[in-house]
C-alpha positions in Angstrom: 0.0 0.0 0.0 2.6 2.7 0.9 5.1 1.4 -2.0 6.3 4.2 -4.3 7.3 2.0 -6.9 4.2 0.2 -8.0 0.6 0.7 -7.8 -1.4 3.9 -8.5 1.3 6.1 -7.5 4.0 5.0 -9.8 2.5 6.0 -13.2 1.6 9.9 -12.1 5.3 10.1 -10.7 6.4 8.8 -14.1 4.5 11.8 -15.7 5.5 14.3 -13.2 9.1 13.2 -13.8 8.9 13.8 -17.4 7.5 17.2 -16.8 10.4 18.2 -14.4 12.8 16.7 -17.0 11.3 18.8 -19.7 11.5 21.9 -17.4 15.1 21.1 -16.5 16.0 20.9 -20.2 14.3 24.4 -20.9 16.0 25.8 -17.9 19.4 24.7 -19.5 18.7 26.0 -23.0 17.4 29.4 -21.3 20.5 29.5 -19.3 22.9 28.8 -22.5 21.2 31.7 -24.5 21.2 33.8 -21.5 24.5 33.0 -20.5 25.9 34.1 -23.8 23.5 37.2 -23.7 25.0 38.0 -20.4 28.7 38.2 -21.8 27.2 40.1 -24.8 25.6 42.6 -22.4 28.8 43.0 -20.1 31.1 43.1 -23.3 29.0 45.9 -24.7 28.6 47.8 -21.4 32.2 47.8 -20.8 33.1 48.8 -24.3 30.5 51.7 -24.4 31.5 52.6 -20.8 35.2 53.0 -21.4 35.2 54.4 -25.1 32.4 56.9 -24.9 31.5 59.8 -22.2 28.1 58.2 -21.7 26.7 58.0 -18.2 26.9 54.4 -16.7 23.1 53.8 -16.9 22.9 55.0 -20.7 25.9 52.7 -21.5 23.7 50.0 -19.7 20.7 50.4 -21.5 22.6 50.3 -24.9 24.2 46.9 -23.8 20.8 45.7 -22.8 19.0 46.5 -25.9 22.0 44.8 -27.9 21.6 41.6 -25.5 18.0 41.8 -26.1 18.2 41.4 -29.8 20.6 38.7 -29.4 18.7 36.7 -26.8 15.6 36.8 -29.0 17.5 35.0 -32.1 18.9 32.5 -29.5 15.5 31.7 -27.7 13.5 31.6 -30.9 15.8 29.4 -32.9 17.1 27.2 -29.9 15.4 27.3 -26.5 12.0 27.7 -27.8 12.3 26.4 -31.3 9.6 23.8 -30.9 7.0 26.3 -29.5 4.3 27.8 -31.8 5.7 29.9 -34.7 2.5 31.4 -35.6 1.6 34.9 -34.8 5.1 36.3 -35.0 3.8 39.9 -34.5 2.4 39.0 -31.2 5.3 37.0 -30.2 7.6 39.9 -31.0 5.5 42.4 -29.3 5.5 40.5 -26.0 8.8 39.8 -26.2 9.6 43.6 -26.4 7.2 44.3 -23.9 8.5 41.9 -21.4 12.2 42.6 -22.3 11.5 46.4 -21.7 10.2 45.5 -18.2 13.2 43.3 -18.0 15.5 46.5 -18.9 13.8 48.6 -16.4 14.4 46.1 -13.6 18.2 45.6 -14.7 18.9 49.2 -15.2 16.8 50.1 -12.1 19.2 48.2 -10.0 22.1 49.7 -11.4 20.6 53.2 -11.2 20.0 52.8 -7.5 23.5 51.7 -6.8 25.0 54.3 -8.8 22.9 57.5 -8.2 21.3 56.5 -4.8 24.2 55.2 -3.2 27.3 56.7 -5.2 28.6 53.4 -6.1 30.1 54.0 -9.5 33.7 52.5 -9.8 34.0 50.2 -12.6 34.0 47.1 -10.4 30.7 48.5 -8.7 29.0 49.3 -11.8 29.7 45.6 -13.1 28.9 44.1 -9.8 25.3 45.9 -9.8 24.8 45.5 -13.6 25.3 41.7 -13.0 23.1 41.7 -10.2 20.3 43.7 -12.0 20.5 41.2 -15.0 20.1 38.1 -12.4 16.9 39.8 -10.9 15.5 40.5 -14.5 16.6 37.1 -15.7 14.0 35.3 -13.3 11.2 37.9 -14.4 12.3 37.2 -18.3 12.2 33.5 -17.8 8.8 33.2 -16.2 7.3 35.7 -18.7 8.8 34.4 -22.1 7.9 30.9 -21.2 4.3 31.6 -20.1 3.4 34.5 -22.6 5.8 34.8 -25.5 7.0 31.2 -26.6 3.9 29.5 -25.7 3.7 25.4 -26.2 1.7 24.4 -29.1 -1.8 23.5 -28.3 -1.6 20.0 -29.9 1.6 19.0 -27.6 -0.2 20.0 -24.5 -3.2 18.0 -25.7 -1.0 14.9 -26.4 0.7 15.4 -23.0 -2.6 15.7 -21.3 -3.8 12.4 -23.2 -0.6 10.4 -22.3 -1.1 11.2 -18.5 -4.8 10.1 -18.8 -3.7 6.9 -20.4 -0.9 6.3 -18.2 -3.1 6.7 -15.2 -4.6 3.1 -16.0 -7.7 4.4 -17.8 -6.8 3.1 -21.3 -9.7 1.8 -23.4 -9.8 -2.0 -24.6 -8.7 -2.5 -28.2 -12.5 -3.0 -29.4 -13.1 0.9 -28.3 -9.9 2.1 -29.9 -10.1 0.7 -33.3 -7.9 -2.2 -32.6 -8.5 -5.7 -34.3 -11.5 -6.4 -32.1 -13.3 -4.0 -33.9 -14.1 -5.9 -37.1 -17.1 -8.5 -36.2 -18.6 -9.2 -39.4 -15.7 -8.8 -42.0 -16.6 -5.1 -42.7 -14.6 -2.2 -41.9 
């Protein structure tokens, strides 16, 4: 009765395990693209900061915009390549909306550190830029996977049907169109 490897509890845990595995793969892909985007963001930030006279937050906004463009390509063609590709205008609009919110979060942390506390050395700017990126990344992951790169409806229906079948409610062959369906030689 209390066994975790057999009985009615075994199959739902298998479905849960698959969902967790899919989420972990998604997080890994998101992290790979995001990690490359982080490098782009910090490289552009430091390049702009040290080669121009722009203020730190303006340099950061430019770097964030470059990273957003880089990340969109990575997310669309790597992380979420299996997601719905219809409605690109909607997808791009939502991506830009949530990216701008992420930009505000990311650069709000840097702005607060720089102008609120006077922490403006190159090291401090990079630390708070990195911290802002981290906080904004949590928001971006949630919003992109929930609203922008949505799963295909067919995939969700298939997953639901598979979990329904795994729960032990499969129909006998006569009801599913199997060999038992023909009783009088006619199709």
